[in-house]
C-alpha positions as CSV (number, residue, x, y, z in Angstrom):
1,X,3.2,-19.6,12.8
2,X,0.4,-19.1,15.2
3,X,0.0,-15.4,15.8
4,X,0.1,-15.0,19.8
5,X,-1.2,-11.3,21.2
6,X,1.7,-9.4,21.6
7,X,2.9,-10.5,18.0
8,X,-0.4,-8.8,16.4
9,X,-0.2,-5.8,18.3
10,X,3.3,-5.4,17.3
11,X,2.7,-5.8,14.2
12,X,-0.6,-3.4,13.9
13,X,1.1,-1.0,15.8
14,X,4.4,-0.7,13.5
15,X,2.3,-1.5,10.3
16,X,0.2,1.5,11.2
17,X,3.6,3.8,11.5
18,X,4.6,2.3,8.2
19,X,1.5,3.2,6.4
20,X,0.8,6.6,7.9
21,X,4.2,7.8,6.9
22,X,6.0,8.1,10.7
23,X,8.4,5.0,9.7
24,X,9.9,6.7,6.6
25,X,10.7,4.3,3.4
26,X,14.0,3.3,3.7
27,X,14.2,3.1,7.8
28,X,16.1,0.1,8.7
29,X,14.2,-1.8,11.6
30,X,16.1,-4.2,14.0
31,X,14.7,-6.7,16.4
32,X,16.9,-5.4,19.1
33,X,15.2,-1.7,18.6
34,X,11.9,-2.7,18.4
35,X,12.0,-5.4,21.2
36,X,13.5,-2.3,23.2
37,X,10.9,0.1,22.2
38,X,7.8,-2.0,22.7
39,X,9.3,-3.8,25.6
40,X,8.8,-7.4,24.6
41,X,11.0,-9.9,23.5
42,X,12.7,-10.8,20.3
43,X,10.2,-13.4,19.4
44,X,7.1,-11.2,18.9
45,X,9.1,-8.7,17.0
46,X,10.7,-11.2,14.4
47,X,7.1,-12.7,14.1
48,X,5.8,-9.5,13.3
49,X,8.3,-8.9,11.0
50,X,7.7,-11.9,9.0
51,X,4.2,-11.0,9.2
52,X,5.3,-7.2,7.3
53,X,7.4,-9.0,4.9
54,X,4.8,-11.0,3.6
55,X,2.2,-8.0,3.4
56,X,5.5,-6.3,1.4
57,X,6.1,-3.9,3.9
58,X,9.6,-4.9,4.9
59,X,12.1,-6.6,3.0
60,X,14.5,-8.9,4.8
61,X,18.8,-7.8,4.9
62,X,21.2,-10.2,6.2
63,X,23.1,-9.1,9.0
64,X,21.6,-5.6,8.9
65,X,17.3,-6.4,9.9
66,X,14.7,-5.4,8.1
67,X,14.5,-2.3,5.7
68,X,10.7,-0.3,5.1
69,X,10.1,-0.9,1.6
70,X,10.0,2.0,-0.8
71,X,7.4,2.8,-3.4
72,X,8.4,3.8,-6.7
73,X,6.8,5.9,-9.7
74,X,5.2,2.5,-11.3
75,X,3.7,1.7,-8.2
76,X,1.9,5.4,-8.0
77,X,0.9,5.2,-11.9
78,X,-0.6,1.6,-11.5
79,X,-3.0,2.4,-8.6
80,X,-3.8,6.0,-10.1
81,X,-4.4,3.8,-13.1
82,X,-7.2,1.8,-11.5
83,X,-8.8,4.1,-9.4
84,X,-9.4,6.7,-12.8
85,X,-10.8,3.9,-14.3
86,X,-13.0,2.6,-11.0
87,X,-13.7,5.4,-9.2
88,X,-15.5,8.1,-11.9
89,X,-17.7,5.1,-13.2
90,X,-18.5,5.0,-9.0
91,X,-19.3,8.5,-9.3
92,X,-21.2,8.2,-12.2
93,X,-23.6,5.9,-10.7
94,X,-23.6,7.8,-7.5
95,X,-24.9,10.4,-9.1
96,X,-27.9,8.7,-10.6
97,X,-28.7,6.6,-6.8
98,X,-27.3,8.7,-4.1
99,X,-30.1,10.0,-1.4
100,X,-30.6,13.1,0.1
101,X,-29.0,11.7,3.2
102,X,-25.9,10.8,1.5
103,X,-25.3,14.2,0.2
104,X,-26.0,15.7,3.4
105,X,-23.1,13.3,4.8
106,X,-20.7,14.5,2.0
107,X,-21.5,17.7,2.8
108,X,-20.6,17.1,6.3
109,X,-17.3,15.4,5.6
110,X,-16.5,18.1,3.4
111,X,-17.0,20.7,6.0
112,X,-14.6,18.9,8.7
113,X,-12.1,18.7,5.8
114,X,-12.2,22.5,5.2
115,X,-11.9,22.9,9.3
116,X,-9.2,20.4,9.3
117,X,-7.0,22.3,6.5
118,X,-7.0,25.5,9.0
119,X,-5.0,23.6,11.8
120,X,-2.5,21.4,9.1
121,X,0.1,21.5,11.5
122,X,-1.5,19.6,14.8
123,X,-0.1,16.1,15.4
124,X,-3.4,14.3,14.4
125,X,-3.7,15.8,11.1
126,X,-2.5,13.6,8.9
127,X,-4.7,10.8,10.7
128,X,-7.7,12.6,10.3
129,X,-7.4,13.8,7.2
130,X,-6.8,10.4,5.6
131,X,-9.9,9.1,7.3
132,X,-11.8,11.8,6.0
133,X,-10.3,11.3,2.5
134,X,-11.3,7.7,2.8
135,X,-14.6,8.5,4.1
136,X,-15.4,11.0,1.4
137,X,-14.4,8.3,-1.6
138,X,-16.1,5.5,0.5
139,X,-19.5,7.0,0.5
140,X,-19.5,7.8,-3.1
141,X,-18.6,4.2,-4.0
142,X,-21.6,2.9,-1.7
143,X,-23.3,5.3,-3.1
144,X,-23.3,3.8,-6.3
145,X,-25.1,0.7,-5.3
146,X,-22.5,-1.9,-6.5
147,X,-20.8,-3.2,-3.3
148,X,-17.6,-5.3,-5.2
149,X,-17.0,-2.1,-6.4
150,X,-16.8,-0.2,-3.2
151,X,-14.9,-3.1,-1.8
152,X,-12.3,-2.2,-4.5
153,X,-11.8,1.0,-4.2
154,X,-11.5,0.5,-0.3
155,X,-8.4,-2.0,-1.1
156,X,-7.0,0.6,-3.5
157,X,-7.4,3.7,-0.9
158,X,-5.7,1.5,1.7
159,X,-3.2,0.7,-0.4
160,X,-2.0,4.4,-1.0
161,X,-2.2,5.5,2.5
162,X,1.9,5.2,2.5
163,X,1.5,7.3,-0.9
164,X,-1.0,10.1,0.4
165,X,1.4,10.9,3.2
166,X,3.7,12.5,0.8
167,X,0.8,14.5,-1.1
168,X,1.7,18.1,0.3
169,X,-1.7,19.6,-0.2
170,X,-3.7,16.5,0.8
171,X,-6.7,18.0,2.2
172,X,-8.3,19.8,-0.6
173,X,-11.7,20.5,0.1
174,X,-12.7,22.5,-3.1
175,X,-12.3,19.3,-5.2
176,X,-14.5,17.6,-3.1
177,X,-17.2,20.2,-3.2
178,X,-17.1,19.8,-7.2
179,X,-17.9,16.3,-7.2
180,X,-20.6,16.8,-4.7
181,X,-22.2,19.7,-6.6
182,X,-22.2,17.4,-9.5
183,X,-24.0,14.7,-7.5
184,X,-26.9,17.3,-6.0
185,X,-27.6,17.9,-9.5
186,X,-27.5,14.3,-10.8
187,X,-25.4,15.3,-13.6
188,X,-23.4,11.9,-14.5
189,X,-21.4,13.1,-16.8
190,X,-20.0,16.2,-14.7
191,X,-19.5,13.6,-11.7
192,X,-17.4,11.7,-13.5
193,X,-15.7,14.5,-14.9
194,X,-14.9,15.8,-11.7
195,X,-13.8,12.8,-10.0
196,X,-11.5,12.1,-12.6
197,X,-9.7,15.7,-12.5
198,X,-9.4,15.2,-8.6
199,X,-7.7,11.8,-9.5
200,X,-5.4,13.4,-12.0
201,X,-4.4,16.6,-9.9
202,X,-3.8,14.2,-6.9
203,X,-1.6,11.6,-8.8
204,X,0.3,14.9,-10.4
205,X,1.4,16.2,-7.1
206,X,2.8,12.6,-6.1
207,X,4.5,12.7,-9.0
208,X,6.3,15.7,-8.5
209,X,7.6,14.5,-4.9
210,X,9.9,12.0,-7.0
């Protein structure tokens, strides 16, 4: 299937709404409604839904439309299992290799998170919270000096974006600060422990939502 600009734009827009939780799991998407909402014909809508289906974001329901795929407890457990293996290792390596500039960047990120936590009801809260969270974890992953490890962590974080939208305490600056302190002191063991605690607490909050 050749992807034209209308199809690609529609695919990106609907995908973003699904990923950030604006379109909830279980929602029904129809070609007619999407075509009307975005002011396009049904052809790019149909093509965009096929692309979303290939990525597992929607499932076709004959004579009804497409349903936004749900994620399960098993999805949460599997993703956090992988993160709990990879990210403490990245934090441990970062404790040995991170530069002073890297520490400054993490502190800036943490300060922005703290400021954001004070305005949690604003419209752009979740989007900015996700950006800061992704940036924090990626900065540490890159500081590990292992590019492939950083790429794997990034992919897992992207896969989790829909899940994290259901975390009632998504912005948690204190846990990030504990990780930064361990990095500042070049304490590999504590950096690993702090990252693992952070991931375990986030997982527990998400599992409580099921």
